[in-house]
N, C-alpha and C positions, 0 to 999 in steps of 0.2 A: 534550585537555581536554573534559570534559563540562559543558555548561551547561543550566540549567533554563529551560524556556519555560512561562509561565503565560498564561491567557486575558487578552487585552488588553495583554499586555506587549510589549516591544520585542525584535524578533529581528534586530538590526542586523548580526549576524555571518554571516547567510545571505543569498545573493543571490536576490532574487525572480525567478521565471521571467518571461519577457517578457509572458506572458498573465496576470500576477498579478491585475489588476483584474477581468478576466472570470472568472478562476478562483474568486475569492471571491464574486463575484456568483452564479455557478452553485452554489458550495458552500452559500451561505446558502439559496438556493431549494431545492436538493435536501435539505438538512438539515431545512427546515421541512416539506417534503412527506413525508420519511421519518418524522417524528414522528407523522403520522397513523396509521401502521401499527406503530410500534415505540417502545419506551421506551429511550432511550440510557443506557448505563452506561459513561461515558467517564472516563479519569483526570483528576485535577485539575492535572496538570503533565506535560510531556514532557521527557525528558532526551536532548539531542542533542549531538553533537560540535561544537565551535566552531573547531577547528584542522585538521580533516580533512574531506574530502567525506563526505556522509551518504547511505547507501543504505538505504532502508526496505524490509523484506521481510516479506510477510504470507501467511497461508494464504488459500485461495479456495474457499468453499463455496456462494456465492450471488452473483447479480448485485447484490444489495443491499450487498455489500461496498464497491462504489464509492460508493454513497450515504453509507454510514457514513464512508468515507475522506474524502470531500469535506466532510462535516459536521464532522469533528474538525479537519481542516486549517483550515476557516473559523473554528472556535472559538479556535484558537491563533494565527491570523494567519500561517500558513506556507503557501507554495505549492510544488508539486512537479510535475515531469514524471512521468507515470505510464505504464508500459508496458502496452498494451492490445492484445488480439488484433486483427490488421490487418483482419479481416472486419468488425469493429465500427467501426473508425476510418475506413475508406476508402470507405464508402458510406452513403447514406441520411441522414435528418435527425439521427439519433443520431451518425453519423459527423461531421457538421458541428459538432455540439456538442462532441464529444470533441476534435476538432482545435482548436476555439476555446479550450480550456483546456490546450493544450499536450501532449496525450497522444501517446505515441510508438507507432506501429503496429509490431507484431512478428508474424512468421510464420516458418515454416521457410525460405521464400524470402528474407525480409527480415531474418533473424536477425542477420547480421553488421552490416548497416547500422544496425539498431536498437541493437545493443550499442555500436557506435562513437558513435552519437548520445548514448546514455546516458552514456558515459565523458566525452565532451566537455562535457556539461552538468554532471556532477559536478566536473570539474576547473575549471569556471568558478564553482564555489561554490554551485551550485543543488542542491536536494534531488531525488533520483530515487527512485521507488517501483516495486517489481516483486513479482509473486507467483510464487515459484519453482516451484510445482506446474505452472504453464503452462496450466492449464485448470480449469474447475469440477470439484470433487471431490465425488462422491456419498458419503453416509455409509458405504456398504459398502466404500469405498476408503480410509477413514481408518484410521490407526493412532494411537491416543490423540488423535483429533480432527484429524489432519493427514495429507494424502496424501504420496506420494513426490515429492521435489523434483528438478528438473533443474539442470544445472550453470551455466546462463546467469548467474544472480546472482553466482556465484563469479567467473566470467570478468570481469564488469563491475567488481566490487569490487576484484579484484586489479589490473586494468588501470588503475583510477582511484586506487588507494591509499585506498580508502574504508573507513570504519567501517560495519559492518552493524548496523542496529537491527531486531531481530525484532518483528513485530506479530502479535497473535493476535486473530482474530475468533471470536465465539461467538454463536449465536442468529440470525444473518442468514438462515440457511437456513429458519428458521421463518416469517420474513416473506415471503421469495421463494424457494420451493423450486426446486431444479434441474429444469429442463424444464417448469415450470408457471408460471402467472401469479401475481403477488403476492397475498397473502391479507390481508384485514382481519379481525382477531380482537379480541375483548374478553375478558379484559384484553389489552392490547397485549403481545406478546412482548418480552422484554428482549434488546437487542442490546448485547453487551459487547465492548469493545475495550481491549486492554492492550498496552503496550510492554515488552519484555524488556530485559535488560542488553545494552549494546553488545558486539559481537563483533569482536575483532581476528583476522582470518584469518592463520594462521601461515605460509602459503606458497602455492604455486601448484598444489597437489594439489586439483583442483576437486571430485573425488568426496568427499574427506575434508572439504573446506570446506563442501560442500553438506550433509553430515551434521551439521556444527556448526550451520549456519544453520537446518536443519529442527528440530534439537533446541531451539534458541532459540525458534523459533516455537511449537513444542509446549509449551514452558514458559510462554509468554505466553498461549496458549489455555487452559491448565489451571491457571494460577496462582490462588491463593485470595484475593488481595487485591482 
């Protein structure tokens, strides 16, 4: 069953992550900072499953994707465990911040542990978010705005029995280009985020599932609404 979430509404069918309060404190802060460099074009509502675990899957073209993610979660009162590269989560002040909002470190060495943790959270009714490309994708690596996906999202979704919600980012790379510092521009670039239709994975063929997921993300990136 799919239910609609609106800003300021009640999302009582989802289990907040343990770090929910800090998550939204950081989300409001990052969202406000992000508005200095970007104009947000966010949907007026989110459509999420209410009777199944929810795995959000998005494309990754800029570190500003996390800012936009936190801003939209804060707008709708939803919290999520986010899989983030372990190098960012496990060290430095940024690592402490990411750990404080419940991010799950993932790397080749920690892949299995990260996926088990994600499945456990999903089965506990919490939202989990992942970027199946696995790393920042430069424009030359895109096909219709999206890079090639890895199969981890499919493994997590199948193991948890989750519905996959594709998320499409567009314009974040203009604010914070890959390999460069964020840029202040006038007028501010538009950062667009859209959710696609929920995806029911048909089986455990992870390559085929990944193709479905990436097609869904591609549709969210390029949709005209």
